[in-house]
C-alpha positions, -999 to +999 in steps of 0.1 A: +238+526-477+214+502-460+203+505-422+212+478-401+177+463-401+174+465-439+207+450-443+199+420-422+168+415-447+190+421-478+218+395-465+190+370-460+179+376-495+215+373-510+231+347-488+228+310-495+230+291-462+244+260-480+269+277-498+281+295-464+281+264-444+295+243-471+327+263-469+332+248-434+313+216-433+312+189-460+276+186-469+259+160-488+223+160-504+198+139-485+165+145-502+154+180-497+181+187-472+220+187-470+236+168-442+272+167-426+291+162-395+282+188-369+310+214-364+297+221-327+299+187-311+315+154-316+299+128-338+306+102-364+270+098-380+258+131-396+231+147-378+236+182-388+212+191-414+208+223-437+177+232-456+183+254-485+146+262-491+142+276-455+177+288-453+181+274-416+201+245-401+196+223-370+217+196-356+196+169-341+226+159-317+236+192-300+204+211-308+221+242-322+202+257-352+188+288-367+196+310-398+228+322-416+235+347-388+230+321-362+256+298-378+282+328-384+281+338-347+284+303-334+311+289-359+334+321-358+326+332-323+313+365-333+284+386-319+255+392-339+264+429-352+299+414-364+281+387-383+258+412-401+288+433-408+309+403-421+282+388-443+275+422-457+310+427-466+309+393-483+278+402-502+290+438-511+259+455-490+269+487-475+258+495-441+260+528-426+283+534-397+255+549-374+230+520-384+257+495-374+265+510-342+229+513-334+226+474-334+260+470-316+262+460-279+290+462-254+305+429-262+306+437-300+321+471-293+348+455-271+357+429-297+357+456-325+383+476-307+405+445-299+405+436-334+416+471-343+444+471-317+455+435-330+457+449-366+478+478-354+501+457-334+505+435-365+512+464-388+539+477-362+556+443-361+557+439-399+573+476-401+599+468-375+610+437-395+614+461-425+633+487-404+670+487-417+682+488-383+657+474-357+646+447-380+681+433-390+683+405-366+650+393-375+655+395-411+689+376-407+672+349-387+643+343-413+671+343-441+688+315-422+657+296-423+653+299-459+618+316-458+611+332-492+599+371-490+565+359-505+560+337-473+570+364-450+546+390-466+516+363-469+517+353-434+525+389-421+557+378-402+571+406-382+598+413-355+595+428-318+629+447-312+642+440-278+630+470-261+605+473-233+582+502-249+584+499-287+550+488-291+535+505-261+550+538-272+535+532-308+498+524-294+500+556-269+512+578-300+482+564-320+458+572-292+451+537-283+435+529-249+464+510-234+441+493-209+423+478-240+457+468-252+462+448-221+431+429-229+443+423-263+474+407-247+498+427-266+511+447-237+514+441-198+507+462-170+534+465-141+531+473-106+539+509-111+509+517-130+526+517-163+528+494-192+555+472-211+558+452-243+546+415-241+567+406-269+604+416-270+634+403-291+613+377-309+601+369-346+564+376-345+537+350-363+506+369-369+474+347-360+446+351-382+412+335-381+393+322-411+378+357-417+412+370-421+412+390-388+442+392-365+431+374-332+466+370-316+502+365-321+532+339-314+567+350-306+599+329-310+633+341-295+664+342-315+687+326-289+685+300-263+662+322-239+633+308-223+604+303-230+613+296-268+579+304-278+553+328-264+517+333-274+490+359-268+473+349-235+436+340-237+416+368-246+379+375-258+394+370-295+421+344-287+417+307-276+448+287-281+431+253-282+406+264-308+429+279-336+452+263-360+481+283-374+477+288-412+444+274-416+429+308-429+453+303-461+452+263-462+416+253-461+410+255-498+440+233-504+428+209-476+394+205-490+410+200-527+434+173-512+408+159-489+438+156-463+451+181-436+488+177-425+491+189-390+526+198-375+535+210-341+554+245-347+550+277-365+583+272-385+575+237-396+543+250-409+560+278-428+588+257-440+566+233-458+544+261-472+579+277-484+584+245-503+550+243-519+529+220-495+498+239-491+474+216-471+493+222-438+486+238-403+501+238-371+490+236-336+499+266-313+523+249-289+496+230-273+483+195-276+459+187-304+422+194-291+387+181-302+381+217-313+411+215-338+399+182-353+362+196-355+375+224-376+395+203-400+368+176-405+347+201-423+372+201-449+389+165-451+381+131-445+419+122-435+445+139-413+483+131-413+501+142-381+538+147-385+554+143-351+591+146-340+612+115-337+617+117-300+597+099-273+578+130-267+567+129-303+556+093-302+536+098-270+520+126-284+509+107-314+493+081-291+476+108-271+459+121-303+442+088-311+410+091-293+407+131-303+407+119-338+385+088-331+358+106-311+356+134-337+352+107-366+382+120-385+405+093-399+441+098-389+475+086-399+509+095-383+545+103-397+574+098-374+603+119-389+639+101-389+660+109-357+672+143-356+647+160-377+616+182-373+597+191-404+613+223-408+649+207-409+637+177-429+621+196-459+651+218-461+676+191-461+656+166-482+632+186-502+594+184-506+595+152-526+611+133-497+586+147-472+556+137-495+570+103-497+568+102-458+531+113-461+522+088-487+537+060-465+521+071-433+501+045-413+471+045-389+481+059-357+474+030-335+492+003-358+520+027-362+524+028-324+524-009-320+547-012-349+572+009-333+571-006-299+571-044-311+602-039-333+622-024-303+610-041-272+619-076-259+583-091-253+589-104-219+562-098-193+578-065-182+576-053-216+542-063-223+530-046-191+549-015-198+534-012-234+498-018-219+502+008-194+510+033-220+479+022-242+451+019-217+448+058-211+442+063-249+418+033-254+398+044-224+390+080-239+375+064-269+337+069-268+328+040-293+327+006-277+328-013-310+360+007-318+375+001-283+368-038-289+388-039-322+416-022-306+416-046-275+415-075-300+443-060-320+463-056-288+457-090-276+468-104-310+499-083-313+513-087-274+499-121-268+477-109-239+443-123-233+414-098-241+398-102-208+430-092-190+432-060-211+394-054-206+403-056-168+431-031-170+409-008-190+380-012-162+405-005-134+418+025-150+384+041-158+374+032-121+403+050-109+395+081-131+358+082-121+342+062-096+307+077-107+308+065-142+292+033-139+256+033-151+261+068-170+248+054-201+214+039-191+187+049-215+153+059-200+123+045-216+098+061-233+057+058-228+034+043-254+021+072-274+047+096-266+075+105-290+113+110-278+106+146-270+076+141-249+049+153-272+018+133-278+011+120-311-019+147-314+008+174-305+032+162-331+008+157-359-008+191-355+024+209-355+039+190-381+008+199-404+011+236-397+048+237-403+048+217-435+015+230-451+009+264-437-021+267-459-039+248-435-037+275-407-070+291-412-089+259-412-071+247-378-080+281-363-116+279-373-119+243-357-101+253-326-076+226-333-053+240-305-077+224-280-057+191-288-025+202-278-013+192-241+024+202-244+031+237-234+059+240-257+039+228-286+011+254-274+038+283-274+047+274-312+011+270-322-001+302-306+028+320-322+020+306-357-018+316-352-007+351-338+015+356-370-013+346-393-037+369-377-012+398-380+003+393-413-018+365-433+014+345-429+016+317-456+049+302-445+065+292-412+099+304-420+100+335-397+082+318-369+115+308-350+126+343-344+095+351-326+097+323-301+110+333-268+116+299-252+147+279-265+131+247-261+102+259-284+129+271-311+147+236-309+116+216-313+103+239-340+134+235-360+133+196-356+098+196-369+106+219-399+138+201-408+122+168-405+097+153-431+059+161-435+038+134-423+012+141-450+012+146-487-007+174-502-036+149-509-038+141-472-040+176-458-079+178-461-085+144-446-059+154-417-078+186-411-112+167-409-096+143-384-084+171-362-119+187-366-136+155-354-111+151-323-115+187-315-153+186-316-154+153-295-131+171-271-154+200-267-183+177-261-166+158-234-157+190-220-193+201-219-204+169-206-180+171-176-192+205-169-229+199-173-227+168-148-209+191-125-236+216-128-263+188-126-281+200-157-317+187-169-318+151-182-331+163-218-300+185-222-275+157-212-293+134-237-288+157-264-252+161-256-247+121-254-265+119-289-242+146-303-211+126-291-222+093-306-228+112-341-196+126-339-177+093-331-196+078-361 
């Protein structure tokens, strides 16, 4: 078995960062790189770049980047030791337990224990559902909902009997630290210093992440008790606004169909899965968030959101408009017939009828207007009411051109002048934030300075070293670092030179991990990810230009020192002559 450190190196040799990232981000070849929409921030134009040769990624928008381990920890919310373990399992690389633990830390140890507790709890709930006596109510409920045994098994459905210490006692008998179980969110402490089960008398929906690890649970009552649904609270593993139920089993179908179907509830998702719709996911009883959409846009270019037919469903459809728009994911909406949710509709009408609704889905905003204009009498009060509903959604759009298109459409459909709509938008935004005016002013850049504040010489020199490492010894010999004025670039170049002297390095692939400054790491990734300023035929000429500039600077510095020291005239003339010769 490999040690922790040797496993890291073996994973780097075995893993293909394009293949790893391509599982969750739609990448397209662009020259020597692959580009896609960043999974870590909102954007419509791709700034996320993956370089297969260097096995690295970098986003020019949010500045996140690094190697395959950096991506895995950031995307999955994992610790570094977890990333090593996950990728080792993926590439069938064995790691000794001792070596893994030696690379661990407190956070990783805690998360590892929480995952174990969740897994034990999931197994417990599944066993209770199968129990002839304790699980009967749960089994009867799922039978009434027409769920197949295959779906029940695949999605690890369970049941929590209506007792206060069923899971608590099970965990205690299995020597689980109950304080850690509280942190996992499966049991609750009481004011007498004891514990009780969080989930009681509920069908249990096991929530898995995309690594198939149990991160939390949802529970539904079997009667009219409140709350109807109860989720695991926020924990180190579980964040409700980030996870989509069923995505762990749906992402392949979503990619294949290039479409994600989003519903609101666990049972809606499972009913559609039960009838054969594979590309469906559900929110966890929360509003759709940017993080939800960011996950989905890595797999598909379109989403169809299915809402209930009541006014709350229609309002939710409109609220989701800026979330999709700002993330750059095309979205349509289906409003079900009165009295139906997706579960009831597909069980009553069948999958083909549901697919017909999906195929007739319309863009969210147009659908909203169509619904309103067919039911409202367009007097002044009705127009004002519609405009009041629309303005908050439009104000949340980040794109001014898109806002302009919607304003124009509202104007045409409602017969309201555009300037009135813009005025309403301005008033609304002003009431939301009086400090917003002028927040988008762009600072001008000085001549001869790049957007990062690096001078032309800094940028040229670093680009040459990064893309043509065989030039490193020549630049060291001619003291090319004399031309560097920016401390960030100086740190990078010093590290490159040090690595060369220690290891005779002929590549810059391993420099980033040696940089201590995050700003330096970001800048170095951007230089590496960008194009070379020089062809191979131009490298020698570039070195000579740097040699001349370095020599010129050394002479200038010598002249300055000489004048300060008031040296003799003959020596001064020699320096001035050398300076003229160097210029020529």
